[in-house]
BATIRO-291096 format. One line per 4 residues: their letters; for each residue x, y, z of C-alpha. Coordinates in steps of 0.001 Angstrom, whole numbers, plus 524288, in hexadecimal, padded with zeros to 5 digits. Layout:
BEGIN
a> X,Y,Z ~ ...;
END
This chain:
BEGIN
msea> 13487,361DD,A0A5C ~ 12BF6,355F4,A0BC4 ~ 11E14,35537,A06C9 ~ 11916,353A3,A14A6;
vdag> 11F65,36057,A18BC ~ 11B18,3677C,A0C89 ~ 10D2D,3633D,A0EC0 ~ 10CE4,36960,A1C0E;
vsep> 1116A,376C7,A176B ~ 106B4,38053,A13A0 ~ 108B8,38816,A0733 ~ 10819,396DB,A08D4;
rsfr> 0FA83,39C1B,A05BE ~ 0F63D,3A8E4,9FFDF ~ 0ED54,3B1E6,A0783 ~ 0E1DE,3AE0B,9FEDA;
eala> 0E473,39F86,A00F8 ~ 0E590,3A178,A0FAA ~ 0D8E7,3A94E,A0FA7 ~ 0D23A,39E75,A07FD;
lfaq> 0D50B,39509,A131C ~ 0CD14,39DA8,A1C39 ~ 0C1D7,39E64,A1270 ~ 0BED6,38FE1,A1356;
pkia> 0B184,38B9D,A189E ~ 0B84A,3841A,A2388 ~ 0BE32,390B4,A2896 ~ 0B0D4,39714,A2A03;
mmlv> 0AC40,38B38,A318F ~ 0B873,38B56,A39E7 ~ 0B575,39959,A3DE0 ~ 0A826,394C5,A42AA;
lgft> 0ADEF,3891A,A49DE ~ 0B85A,39190,A5023 ~ 0AD72,39A87,A5498 ~ 0A590,38F60,A5A8E;
aglp> 0B1D7,38AAA,A61A0 ~ 0B520,39824,A6708 ~ 0A741,39BF1,A6AD7 ~ 0A57A,392A1,A768D;
flly> 0B2E8,394BA,A7C9A ~ 0B003,3A152,A83EE ~ 0A1CA,39DDE,A86BE ~ 0A54B,39407,A915D;
fstl> 0B167,39B71,A95CE ~ 0B2ED,3AA17,A944C ~ 0A504,3AEC6,A917F ~ 09FB8,3A56E,A9BB0;
svwl> 0A8D7,3AADC,AA61E ~ 0A338,3B87C,AA3FF ~ 09569,3B30A,AA57E ~ 0991F,3ABA7,AB1DC;
kdnq> 09FB5,3B77D,AB7DD ~ 09404,3BFE0,AB3F0 ~ 08B83,3B66D,ABBD8 ~ 09424,3B79E,AC7EE;
idea> 09A42,3AA12,AC66D ~ 0A6FC,3AA21,ACDF1 ~ 0B431,3A923,AC77B ~ 0B71F,39B71,ACC9D;
ligf> 0ABA4,39584,AC53D ~ 0AEAF,39D9A,AB91D ~ 0BC54,397E2,AB933 ~ 0B727,389FC,ABA9A;
fswf> 0AE65,38C2F,AAEB8 ~ 0BA95,38DA9,AA64B ~ 0BD6B,37F21,AA863 ~ 0B304,37BFD,A9E47;
glay> 0BD68,37FEC,A9467 ~ 0C48B,3735F,A97DA ~ 0BB44,36CCE,A8E35 ~ 0C4D0,37136,A83AB;
sfkf> 0D024,36ADC,A8ACF ~ 0C90D,35DD4,A8BFA ~ 0C220,35D58,A7EC8 ~ 0CB76,3529E,A7A8D;
lwap> 0C356,3496F,A8322 ~ 0B774,349E3,A7A26 ~ 0BE7D,34D94,A6D85 ~ 0BF4F,33F23,A6959;
lvdr> 0B06A,33E71,A69DF ~ 0AF66,34A45,A60E9 ~ 0B985,34419,A57E8 ~ 0B300,336CB,A569C;
fdpp> 0A462,337E8,A5940 ~ 09A53,33CCC,A4F64 ~ 08F49,34507,A5538 ~ 08265,33E77,A512E;
glak> 07B87,344EC,A45C6 ~ 08503,35039,A446B ~ 090EB,34874,A3FE4 ~ 089E2,3441A,A337F;
ifgr> 08623,35213,A307A ~ 09292,3595C,A3414 ~ 09D41,34F4B,A3635 ~ 0A34A,34C1C,A4369;
rraw> 0AB3C,35897,A45AA ~ 0A08F,3622B,A41FF ~ 09671,35A24,A493F ~ 09DE9,35B19,A5612;
ifva> 0A041,369A0,A5437 ~ 0919F,36B5B,A5205 ~ 08E89,3635E,A5E38 ~ 097F0,36BA0,A664E;
qigl> 09230,37836,A60E4 ~ 08480,373DF,A64B6 ~ 089C2,370F4,A724C ~ 08FFA,37E6A,A7306;
alam> 08369,38547,A6F1A ~ 07B93,37D7E,A7919 ~ 08576,3805C,A83DE ~ 08549,38EEB,A80BE;
vgig> 0767A,38F12,A8149 ~ 076DE,3878A,A8E20 ~ 0809C,3908F,A94BA ~ 07826,39C09,A90A6;
fsnp> 06CC6,39629,A984F ~ 07544,39404,AA45F ~ 07757,39E06,AAF05 ~ 0848A,39E7E,AB5F1;
ttsl> 07E3A,3A41F,AC220 ~ 0734C,39A1B,AC3E1 ~ 077DE,38E74,ABBB7 ~ 086B5,38EC2,ABB5D;
gata> 086FD,37FF7,AB966 ~ 07F7E,38142,AAC90 ~ 088A5,38C21,AA82E ~ 09436,3834B,AAB31;
lfsf> 08E1F,377BF,AA412 ~ 08B85,37F51,A978A ~ 098EC,385C4,A9850 ~ 09F0B,37848,A9892;
liaf> 0968F,3740F,A8D1C ~ 09B1F,37FC9,A8532 ~ 0A953,37C22,A87EF ~ 0A71B,36DA4,A8532;
ssat> 09FAE,37009,A7882 ~ 0A9DB,379F3,A742D ~ 0B4F8,37062,A76A3 ~ 0AD87,36601,A6EEA;
qdig> 0AB99,36F85,A63C2 ~ 0BA38,3725B,A63D9 ~ 0BD24,363E2,A61D8 ~ 0B48C,36382,A55BB;
vdaw> 0B901,370A3,A5058 ~ 0C775,36D63,A51B9 ~ 0C575,36065,A4AC1 ~ 0BD1D,36697,A400F;
riea> 0C738,37148,A3DC0 ~ 0D25F,36787,A3CAA ~ 0CAD5,35EAB,A3367 ~ 0C55F,369DA,A2B1E;
aand> 0D2DE,36F0A,A277E ~ 0D848,369C8,A1AB9 ~ 0E64E,36DE3,A1E0F ~ 0EE86,375BE,A27B2;
deqa> 0EB29,382A6,A211F ~ 0DCAC,3802D,A2300 ~ 0DF33,37BFB,A30FE ~ 0E568,3892A,A33B0;
tlaa> 0DA68,390E9,A2D5C ~ 0CFFF,388EB,A3459 ~ 0D706,38B2B,A4144 ~ 0D7E2,399D4,A3EA1;
ayqy> 0C953,39A86,A3B96 ~ 0C66E,39294,A47CE ~ 0CE61,39BB2,A5074 ~ 0C7BE,3A7E1,A4B1A;
gykv> 0BA40,3A1ED,A4CD1 ~ 0BE23,39DC5,A5A9E ~ 0C1F3,3ABB3,A5E2C ~ 0B518,3B105,A58DB;
gmvi> 0ADEA,3A6C9,A60F5 ~ 0B534,3AB90,A6D08 ~ 0B1D5,3B9AB,A69CA ~ 0A365,3B625,A68C0;
sggv> 0A2DC,3ADED,A7536 ~ 0AC22,3B630,A7D4D ~ 0A890,3C3A7,A7833 ~ 09B60,3C419,A716B;
alvi> 09536,3BAAE,A7B42 ~ 09946,3C372,A8695 ~ 0941F,3CF72,A7F94 ~ 0870A,3C86D,A7D9E;
agva> 08743,3C484,A8BF4 ~ 089B0,3D29D,A8FDC ~ 07EC2,3D7D8,A8745 ~ 074FC,3CCB8,A898F;
sfpi> 078D0,3C144,A9251 ~ 08203,3B5AE,A931A ~ 0775C,3ABB1,A8FA6 ~ 07450,3B322,A8322;
aywt> 082DC,3B3A4,A800E ~ 08414,3A4D8,A8168 ~ 077B4,3A260,A7988 ~ 07D0B,3AB36,A6EDB;
maat> 08995,3A359,A6EC2 ~ 08179,396C8,A6DF2 ~ 07A2E,39C1A,A6212 ~ 0872B,39FEE,A5BE5;
mgla> 08C88,39245,A5E28 ~ 08020,38C76,A584B ~ 081AD,39495,A4BEE ~ 08FF3,39083,A4AC5;
alvf> 08C0B,38237,A4C51 ~ 081ED,383F7,A4195 ~ 08C2D,389AA,A3877 ~ 09539,37E44,A3AFA;
avwd> 08A2C,374B1,A3874 ~ 0870C,37A06,A2AD5 ~ 093DE,37FD5,A2636 ~ 09633,37552,A1BDF;
rkyg> 088DB,37711,A159E ~ 086B0,37EE7,A0929 ~ 084D3,38BCB,A1042 ~ 08AF1,38794,A1D0B;
ihaa> 09863,38CB9,A19A9 ~ 09235,399E2,A16A2 ~ 08C75,399D6,A2455 ~ 099BD,3960A,A29F3;
aaag> 0A076,3A0C2,A221A ~ 09673,3AACB,A26AF ~ 0984A,3A635,A34BA ~ 0A6F8,3A776,A32E8;
vill> 0A568,3B57D,A2DFD ~ 09CB2,3B889,A39AC ~ 0A708,3B348,A4302 ~ 0B1FA,3BAA9,A3C2E;
tigl> 0AAC6,3C79C,A3BEE ~ 0A50E,3C6C8,A49A9 ~ 0B279,3C354,A4EE4 ~ 0B8AB,3CEF3,A47F9;
asaf> 0AD6D,3D800,A4BA9 ~ 0AE56,3D462,A5A07 ~ 0BD02,3D6A6,A59AD ~ 0BB4D,3E447,A53D2;
dafs> 0B0AA,3E756,A5DD0 ~ 0B9B6,3E36E,A68E1 ~ 0C50D,3EB71,A639C ~ 0BC73,3F766,A6184;
simv> 0B81E,3F6DD,A6FC5 ~ 0C614,3F90D,A7492 ~ 0C8CF,40493,A6B7D ~ 0C697,412D9,A6E71;
adsv> 0B82D,415E9,A6C82 ~ 0B4DE,41CEE,A5FAA ~ 0C2D8,41BAB,A5ACF ~ 0C554,4185C,A4C94;
aakl> 0CAAB,40AF8,A502C ~ 0BEC5,407E8,A588F ~ 0B56C,40BDA,A4DBE ~ 0BCC5,403FA,A4380;
tqwa> 0BC84,3F7B2,A4BC5 ~ 0AE0A,3F9B4,A4EA1 ~ 0AAFD,3FB36,A4023 ~ 0B2F9,3EF11,A3D1E;
gwlf> 0AB3F,3E799,A475E ~ 09E4A,3EC2D,A41B8 ~ 0A2C7,3E853,A3418 ~ 0A5DC,3DA7D,A388A;
yava> 098E1,3D997,A3FB4 ~ 09209,3DDB7,A331F ~ 09922,3D304,A2B9A ~ 09544,3C952,A3641;
avas> 08701,3CD93,A34CC ~ 0874D,3CB26,A2621 ~ 08E00,3BE0D,A2850 ~ 0835B,3BA8D,A3234;
vafv> 078D0,3BC65,A27D4 ~ 080B7,3B3F6,A1E77 ~ 08261,3A9D1,A2934 ~ 073BD,3A8BD,A2BAE;
aait> 07118,3A736,A1D1B ~ 07BDA,39D10,A1B41 ~ 0782F,394FF,A2721 ~ 069FA,394DB,A22C6;
malr> 06D83,38FE4,A153A ~ 07716,38603,A1AE3 ~ 06C8E,3804A,A23AA ~ 0637A,37EC5,A17F4;
drpk> 06DEC,377EB,A0FE5 ~ 07014,36940,A10E8 ~ 07E7F,3665E,A0E95 ~ 08169,35CBA,A03AE;
gstf> 085C6,34F5C,A082B ~ 08288,352AC,A1642 ~ 07C75,348ED,A1F85 ~ 0752E,353F6,A2623;
slgg> 0684B,35069,A2C43 ~ 05FAD,35762,A35F4 ~ 05EF5,34AE8,A3E07 ~ 06DCB,349FB,A3EA4;
lltg> 06EE0,3584E,A4293 ~ 064C3,356C1,A4D56 ~ 06B8C,34A4E,A520C ~ 07866,351A6,A52AA;
igfa> 072AA,35D2E,A59EA ~ 06C2E,353B5,A6354 ~ 07959,34D11,A6576 ~ 07FD9,35A42,A6812;
iaaf> 0756C,35E04,A7209 ~ 0761C,35092,A786B ~ 084FA,35131,A793A ~ 0841D,35EE4,A7EFA;
asia> 07A0F,35A83,A88F9 ~ 08245,34E8D,A8C9A ~ 08E7C,3569A,A8F1C ~ 08640,36055,A96C6;
liaa> 0808E,3557F,A9F41 ~ 08DF5,34F86,AA1C1 ~ 093BD,35CD4,AA543 ~ 0882E,36042,AADEC;
glgl> 088EE,352EB,AB46C ~ 09744,354B2,AB772 ~ 094A6,36257,ABC7A ~ 08A82,35D22,AC5F1;
alpr> 091DB,350B4,AC99B ~ 09F1B,3567F,ACD08 ~ 09A69,35EB3,AD89F ~ 092F6,352E0,ADDDC;
lfga> 09F01,34A5B,ADC27 ~ 0A72E,3541F,AE3C9 ~ 09C8C,35460,AEE35 ~ 09C6E,3458D,AEF45;
lnme> 0AB33,345CB,AF114 ~ 0A9D4,35094,AFB46 ~ 0B141,359BE,AF25F ~ 0ACFF,367D0,AF13B;
psrg> 0B813,36E4D,AE9D0 ~ 0B8C8,37D03,AEA88 ~ 0BB58,3852A,ADE87 ~ 0C942,386CA,AE311;
qiaq> 0CB14,3780B,AE3D9 ~ 0C546,37652,AD646 ~ 0CEFF,38055,AD151 ~ 0DA25,378DA,AD7C4;
waiy> 0D5CA,36C19,AD178 ~ 0D598,372C6,AC43E ~ 0E395,3775D,AC5FF ~ 0E7DE,369A0,AC9FA;
iaaa> 0E13C,363F7,ABDE6 ~ 0E7B6,36E52,AB568 ~ 0F521,36A39,ABA87 ~ 0F264,35BA4,AB94C;
pivl> 0F630,35A0E,AAAD3 ~ 1038D,36036,AAD48 ~ 105D0,35784,AB929 ~ 101DF,34B3D,AB1A9;
caia> 10B10,34EDE,AA687 ~ 11636,350BB,AB03B ~ 113BA,3430D,AB597 ~ 1133B,33D08,AA7F9;
ipfi> 11F45,3437E,AA202 ~ 129B7,33A9E,AA83B ~ 122B2,32E6B,AA35B ~ 120C2,333DC,A959C;
rrlt> 12EFD,3380F,A9472 ~ 1335E,32A1C,A9730 ~ 12CCA,32529,A8AD3 ~ 13665,3212D,A804C;
pdas> 1350B,326CA,A7279 ~ 12FF4,319B6,A6D88 ~ 12581,318B3,A7827 ~ 1184C,314D8,A729F;
qlrn> 11179,31F4A,A7AD5 ~ 11848,32A15,A7316 ~ 11223,324C4,A66A0 ~ 104BF,321D9,A6C07;
ptla> 0FAB9,32A3E,A647C ~ 0F39F,32DE4,A70FB ~ 0FED7,32F96,A7A95 ~ 109AE,3348D,A71BF;
pfld> 10535,342CD,A706D ~ 104B4,34435,A7F42 ~ 110F5,33C85,A8296 ~ 11935,3428F,A77B5;
ffwr> 118AB,3502E,A7D96 ~ 11D62,34BE7,A8B08 ~ 1271C,3421B,A8554 ~ 12D84,34CC3,A7D0D;
hgwv> 12D82,357C4,A8717 ~ 12F1E,350C5,A941B ~ 12E3D,359DB,A9FCC ~ 12E36,3658B,A96A3;
alli> 12083,360F9,A92DD ~ 11C0D,36472,AA09E ~ 121B9,37212,A9EE5 ~ 11A88,3736D,A91F9;
llfv> 10D9E,36F1C,A97F8 ~ 10F63,378A5,AA33C ~ 111E4,38363,A9964 ~ 10603,37F8D,A914A;
styr> 0FD32,37F40,A9D3F ~ 101CA,38C67,AA2B1 ~ 103D6,394F0,A96A2 ~ 0F581,39913,A954A;
lsdi> 0F1C0,395FD,AA36A ~ 0F0E4,3A424,AA7E0 ~ 0E893,3A822,A9C2B ~ 0DF08,39CDA,A9D9C;
vmgv> 0DD84,39EAA,AAC58 ~ 0DBB2,3AD5B,AAB0C ~ 0D21F,3AC0B,A9FA9 ~ 0C76F,3A58D,AA7AB;
makp> 0C63D,3B128,AB0E0 ~ 0C810,3BC0C,AA6E3 ~ 0B9A0,3BDD2,AA36F ~ 0B4D4,3BCC5,AB199;
ayth> 0BED7,3C73B,AB4F4 ~ 0B957,3D031,AAA73 ~ 0ABA6,3CE2B,AAFE9 ~ 0B068,3D050,ABDCC;
mgys> 0B63C,3DD5B,AB981 ~ 0A8EB,3E1B2,AB492 ~ 0AA2B,3DFDB,AA5E5 ~ 09D7A,3DBC6,A9F46;
padi> 09C2E,3CF81,A96C6 ~ 09B3C,3D85C,A8AD4 ~ 0A802,3DF58,A8E79 ~ 0AED7,3D254,A9080;
gvvs> 0A94F,3CD38,A83AF ~ 0AE6F,3D8B0,A7BB8 ~ 0BC12,3D90E,A81AE ~ 0BF2B,3CAF3,A8515;
gtyg> 0B63C,3C380,A7BF4 ~ 0B681,3CBD2,A6F9B ~ 0C339,3D36F,A702E ~ 0CB54,3C95C,A7780;
pwii> 0CB75,3BDEE,A6DEC ~ 0D037,3C66C,A62B2 ~ 0DB79,3CC7E,A6A37 ~ 0E0CE,3BEBB,A6C80;
fvgv> 0E561,3BEE3,A5E62 ~ 0EEE1,3C9DE,A61D2 ~ 0F57F,3C0B8,A6B77 ~ 0F57A,3B5B6,A6185;
alag> 0FC0F,3BE64,A5755 ~ 10634,3C32A,A611E ~ 1091C,3B515,A64EC ~ 10B85,3B130,A56D3;
fsal> 114B7,3BCAF,A54C0 ~ 11BB2,3BA3B,A61A6 ~ 11DD2,3ABB9,A5EEE ~ 123F6,3AEFF,A51D3;
klgl> 12C92,3BA12,A569C ~ 12FFE,3B627,A6489 ~ 12E62,3A768,A6437 ~ 124BC,39EAA,A6B24;
rtsl> 12C24,39DA6,A77FF ~ 12CB7,3AC6A,A79F9 ~ 11E90,3ADAD,A759F ~ 11A72,3A39B,A7FBD;
iiga> 120DD,3ABA0,A8A7F ~ 11A4A,3B80B,A8599 ~ 10D3E,3B0F5,A8514 ~ 10E8C,3AC4D,A931F;
vvsv> 11229,3BA05,A97B7 ~ 10707,3C113,A90B1 ~ 0FD4C,3B703,A95DB ~ 1013E,3BA88,AA3BB;
mgnv> 10086,3C90B,AA09B ~ 0F2F9,3C73D,A9AA4 ~ 0EE10,3C15E,AA75A ~ 0F439,3CC1F,AAF8F;
ifaw> 0EC71,3D614,AA7A3 ~ 0DFE4,3CFCB,AAC7E ~ 0E442,3D233,ABA80 ~ 0E525,3E08C,AB681;
lvnq> 0D81F,3E021,AAF3D ~ 0CFA3,3DBF7,ABABA ~ 0D43F,3E7EE,AC255 ~ 0CFA1,3F14A,AB7A7;
psds> 0C241,3F801,AB739 ~ 0B864,3F228,AADBA ~ 0B2E3,3FF21,AA8E9 ~ 0BBBB,3FDF5,A9CFF;
llpl> 0BE45,3F2A2,A93BF ~ 0CC5E,3F6F4,A91A3 ~ 0D269,3EEAB,A9CB1 ~ 0CAEE,3E2C8,A97B8;
fiav> 0CFB9,3E529,A89D5 ~ 0DDC0,3E664,A8EB5 ~ 0DD21,3D9A5,A9675 ~ 0D64C,3D1ED,A8BB0;
tadn> 0DFCE,3D70D,A816B ~ 0EBCD,3D382,A896D ~ 0E687,3C625,A8D3E ~ 0E220,3C231,A7F97;
iagg> 0EEA5,3C69C,A78F6 ~ 0F677,3BF32,A8335 ~ 0EDAA,3B341,A81CC ~ 0EE7A,3B35B,A72F7;
yagt> 0FD41,3B49B,A7380 ~ 0FF8E,3AA4B,A7DF8 ~ 0F5C0,3A0CD,A7839 ~ 0FBEE,3A160,A6AB5;
vfva> 109FE,39F2B,A6EEB ~ 1058F,39490,A784B ~ 0FED0,38CE7,A6D7E ~ 10B43,38E1A,A657D;
fmst> 11340,388E6,A70F6 ~ 10A6A,37D29,A7317 ~ 10B3D,37A21,A6495 ~ 11A20,37968,A6560;
mvsk> 119CF,36FDD,A70B7 ~ 112EB,364A7,A69E6 ~ 118E7,359C1,A620D ~ 114B0,35A49,A53D6;
sfag> 111C0,34BD0,A54D3 ~ 1070E,34E4A,A5EE8 ~ 103FF,35CA4,A5CB9 ~ 0F53A,35BDD,A5E60;
tqya> 0F4CF,353AE,A6AB4 ~ 10031,35A4E,A7189 ~ 0FAA9,367BB,A6EA5 ~ 0EDBE,36311,A7466;
ifss> 0F527,35F22,A80C2 ~ 0FAA5,36CE5,A81DA ~ 0ED40,372C0,A7F60 ~ 0E74E,36A9A,A8A38;
iysl> 0F226,36DCD,A93F0 ~ 0F157,37C25,A9013 ~ 0E2A6,37D06,A923A ~ 0DF2D,372FB,A9CA7;
gpkl> 0E764,377BB,AA80E ~ 0E577,38662,AA5FC ~ 0D6BE,384A5,AA425 ~ 0D5B8,37CE8,AB0BA;
vagt> 0DD4E,3876C,AB800 ~ 0D53C,39206,AB140 ~ 0C8F3,38C26,AB712 ~ 0CE34,38FB8,AC479;
sgvm> 0CFE2,39E17,AC0C8 ~ 0C311,3A21C,AC725 ~ 0C716,39BBA,AD3E6 ~ 0D3B5,3A39D,AD358;
vlaf> 0CC6C,3B06C,AD13D ~ 0C3AD,3ADFC,ADCF7 ~ 0CF40,3A9B1,AE54A ~ 0D6CD,3B60A,AE1F1;
sggt> 0CA7A,3BE04,AE4AC ~ 0CA41,3B88D,AF275 ~ 0BBF6,3B4BF,AF274 ~ 0B067,3AF0E,AEB1D;
sasv> 0AF91,3BA38,AE15F ~ 0B995,3BF60,AD7D9 ~ 0C052,3CC71,AD973 ~ 0C8E3,3D52C,AD129;
egys> 0D47A,3D17B,AD9B2 ~ 0D172,3C30D,AD7D3 ~ 0D10C,3C455,AC90F ~ 0DD64,3CC80,AC8FA;
qffl> 0E4FB,3C296,AD106 ~ 0DFA8,3B76E,AC8CE ~ 0E479,3BD93,ABC1B ~ 0F1E7,3BFAB,AC21F;
vaaa> 0F267,3B16A,AC680 ~ 0EDE5,3AD16,AB8F8 ~ 0F8F3,3B52A,AB342 ~ 10299,3AEB1,ABC92;
mglp> 0FE54,3A175,AB754 ~ 104DA,3A572,AAA9E ~ 1123F,3A7C3,AB0B0 ~ 116A4,3995F,AAFC7;
aivl> 11382,399D9,AA147 ~ 11D3B,3A4F8,A9F77 ~ 12805,39CD0,AA5B3 ~ 12468,390B7,A9DEB;
aala> 12393,398B8,A914C ~ 131B6,39CAB,A9360 ~ 13518,38E1D,A93CB ~ 12D09,38AC6,A87B8;
gqmk> 13904,389F9,A7F17 ~ 13E33,37ECC,A8791 ~ 131CD,376AE,A866E ~ 13731,36D9E,A7C0A;
pdre> 136B9,35EC2,A7B29 ~ 14317,356E8,A7D3C ~ 13E18,34B9A,A74FA ~ 13861,34A76,A6765;
svlk> 12B4E,34427,A64EE ~ 12C97,33598,A6274 ~ 125C4,3380C,A5578 ~ 13192,34032,A517E;
tsss> 1293F,34BF9,A4E23 ~ 13068,35885,A510A ~ 12AAF,36092,A5BEA ~ 1287F,36F02,A5A13;
saia> 12A3A,3728F,A6828 ~ 134CE,37CC0,A6695 ~ 1318F,38A4E,A6B3E ~ 1366E,39602,A63CC;
END
């Protein structure tokens, strides 16, 4: 075996050696970064939809709000700026990657504070503006975090452990923003919930700013313990709430939750002490200066204000532009435009395929650094590429479309924000791991092709359960637990096998870029269609207000959107290229 091959093979590790990888300081910091990435996601999407519905905002507008999530699909537009530009003041203190993450975190905290001061009933425009700023700042943070994680790993083993820590922190962030935030909103108010999330983001940003100081890693480690224990405690609390009251199992899970909360309390004291000492310590060899820090914070605030002004300007200008053109599109017309835009990439690819297939293997375009990753996929697959893109764009379509209206449906049924927070926000994210585990077992035992079909079927079934849910009384949490359990297991299963499928479709020569193409196709179209979900609910309700019948019909239609994916999943084994990459790198596109 050649040296090159040997170098790429990891030696087996003992349990102690594997555990040592997770004990590195970088892992503690990755937990915190995963948390800061997961925290904003539900604040402009799921939690916000409950607040909007609670303020009598109709379903059509709630659906349109989900389009702010397209910031993640288009973050490649400003990613080069994050890659090449040094934020003034902060770059000298933290380095470029950490500086941009810090800037984004400041933007997130400011946006969360701002949305807390808005009122969806009297100032919906301000709520929309700050929701967009949360999504935009979060997408910017993702650019920096992804780059920092890749550069921080010394080898593939560290990359895997960093990714695992990131994913766990991300889930805890979702539990806090989707579960704890709703519980706070139910007990106090939504503004207080958002301000609490802003304070949490500010503390996380502070940890990231000082983690490489003498006591900074102690603060990061304490923060990591807090995240681990709160995540586990919330999971035990959620599980205990679905068990028989006063049973042995319920008491054991409650005691386990209290134990983890106690550990989190001790870790909180340690965190305060460590962060205090870290702030008093001046790191050796650092270019830290108060002037540089203030300059950087000023830059972050100025950048935030600039994006806010541009977004607000566009928000005010577009209606006037439509008025000047004598265009007054209805919500239904806006929904139709969104569907046309969602279909546009597939149509454009269909037009381009015949021209790309005519290229000869020695064509310069197939070796061009910019064009090659895009052209190679269509050149190798031909018209099958169109089938693959249709499959990619429809496989999670029903889940994404249904997801926007799930929380408004819970509120419409009469469930309180606290009820929704416990079941959907706290219990839900953890049950996803059951689906993930089942997907891994299924792929190994049944093969990826069969698993894809199963994933498409259970996704449809998960949506049908919601049509049943909205017809149930809300005096018990049991129907909600049943629906959330079924949906999250199905989503975890389908999502896992789908990622595996997309990974097999790329050429190893252009793995990163081609996978990014799939990710964009997978998210862009379904998210655009999902924004029209509120219009569908109102249309099925036969009026200007939603009804149980309207929600029920909507969930059935959303389920039907998954039927093409079942047919295409059955054809997945035939989605193979008929040409090899011109770079002669073997493609791993076979399906088991």
